[in-house]
DOLUM-400748 format. One record per atom (N, C-alpha, C): y, x, z. Coordinates in pm, whole numbers, plus 50000, padded with zeros to 5 digits. Each point is the difference from the previous one (the first is absolute). Example, Ala and Ser with C-alpha at 12.3 -4.5 7.8 and 13.67 -1.06 7.14 Angstrom:
2
494315131950780
501194991150000
501205009050000
501054996549928
501195008250006
501094992350073
END
This chain:
95
852608687229571
501395001349959
500735010550082
500945006749937
500805010050068
501244993250059
500385004450119
501234994550059
500835011550055
501294998749984
500945010050050
500194997350149
499815010350082
500154998450144
501345005350051
500705008049917
501325004850037
500845001249873
501014991649988
500834999949879
500805012849983
500505005750108
500835012049990
499225011949946
498785001850044
499205011549957
499134996749879
499754987249976
499094996049894
498545001150038
499735002250129
498625001050047
499274987049973
498785001349947
499214988149968
498595001350057
499364988650009
498644999050054
499184992249898
498825005449967
499144993549902
498565000350052
499404988350014
498594999650041
499175002549875
499415012049991
499275004049880
498544995650004
499544996950116
498634994950023
500074993050135
499104991050025
500034992850128
500055009850116
501104999650077
500165008650117
500455014249971
500295003249873
500465013449963
501374998549934
501015006450060
501384998649955
500575013449957
500834999649896
500775011849959
501444997450039
500575009450075
501424999750037
500675010449912
501024996049928
500645008949904
501524999850018
500595012050007
501455001350011
500505009049888
500824994449910
500555008249891
501165008650050
500105012049944
501135008750031
500505006149869
501305001449992
500605006249881
499845015150007
499645005949890
499915014549989
500735004049871
500435012349989
500675004249877
499134996849878
500554992549909
499294996749878
499134987750007
499984992950113
499164988150005
499794994550138
498834994650020
499644993650126
498585004250038
499755000350129
498715003750057
499704989750106
498744997750032
499704990950111
499045006650097
500254997550128
499095004250106
499114988150031
498705002550013
499044989250022
499125002850121
499804989650078
499075000550112
499024988449980
498855001250062
498994989549989
499584995650139
499984987050019
499624993950127
498694992649980
499015003350082
498724993149996
499914991850129
499984986849983
499954991050116
498554996750027
499575003650119
498624998350043
500024998650151
498845000750064
499974999650147
500855011150058
499995011749936
500825011450040
500825004249879
501194994049981
500815002749881
500345014749982
500105004049873
500265013849963
501195000849905
500875009750022
501095003049908
499685013449936
499925000149867
499745012549926
501315004949943
500425011650046
501295006449972
501104993050081
500845007850061
501084994350082
501314999149923
500155008349900
501285001049930
500925009550074
501115003849937
500975008950065
500674993150119
500485007950090
500634994850122
501134990349969
500845003049900
501154991349971
499584986249949
498774998549954
499534987049952
499274992050107
499805005950118
499254993250105
500474985750027
501314997350015
500414986250030
499574990049893
500005004249874
499644991049891
498494997549995
499235010650025
498544998650001
499584991750120
500625002450114
499724992250120
500294985249976
501134997149940
500384986149972
498964993349909
499555007149898
499004994449908
498684997850073
499575009950077
498744998850074
500074988250096
501134998650070
500114989250098
500134986249937
500194999449869
499944987049935
498554995349983
499055009350028
498574996949992
499384999350139
500355009750085
499445000550136
500935007950090
499954997450131
500845007850093
499585014749999
500965009150003
499695014349997
499085004150115
500084993150111
499155003750115
498514997949971
499684992349896
498594998049960
499445011449918
500875008449945
499575011149917
499185009750084
498815003649954
499125008650079
499785013749938
500185001049868
499725012849933
501105003149900
500345012849993
500925005149899
499285011849934
499924999749868
499305010649927
500915005049888
499755012349957
500755005449887
499135010449931
500285002049872
499155008649918
500295014950015
501245003350034
500375013950021
501315000550077
500375011950041
501125001850091
501285003149923
500764989649965
501325001349940
500864988650051
501305001449990
500924990250057
499814985949945
499624998749872
499844986549946
498694993550043
499045007850044
498744994450049
500024997250151
500685008650076
499944998450146
501325003050070
501114998849928
501305003350057
500454991350116
499544987750004
500404991250111
498854997550099
499055009350004
498864998450091
500444998350144
500975007850048
500464998850138
500524986050029
500754994249904
500534986550019
498884989650008
498975001949917
498854990750005
499225001250131
499895012250052
499305001750128
500744992850112
501325000149995
500794992650099
499844985049981
500064995749874
499894985649969
498644994650040
END
């Protein structure tokens, strides 16, 4: 089941497979809506795939911490170098 982790932003968390979560934050864009998505793999060494833009960091952090403490995160990966894939990397390195 999907659950909203932040009412103000609409950020939600959905376990799509055992230990694999999709974090999704909708944003309004001209003509419609778009969502930024990150994936959390919970394992011995948890991994976050895509960090999201810097401005969404607090919402993604809140969703991730509803599953595990951020200090347990061991790996951050992204498919390419753009703000929506790795814009909040510095914040995750601190966390």
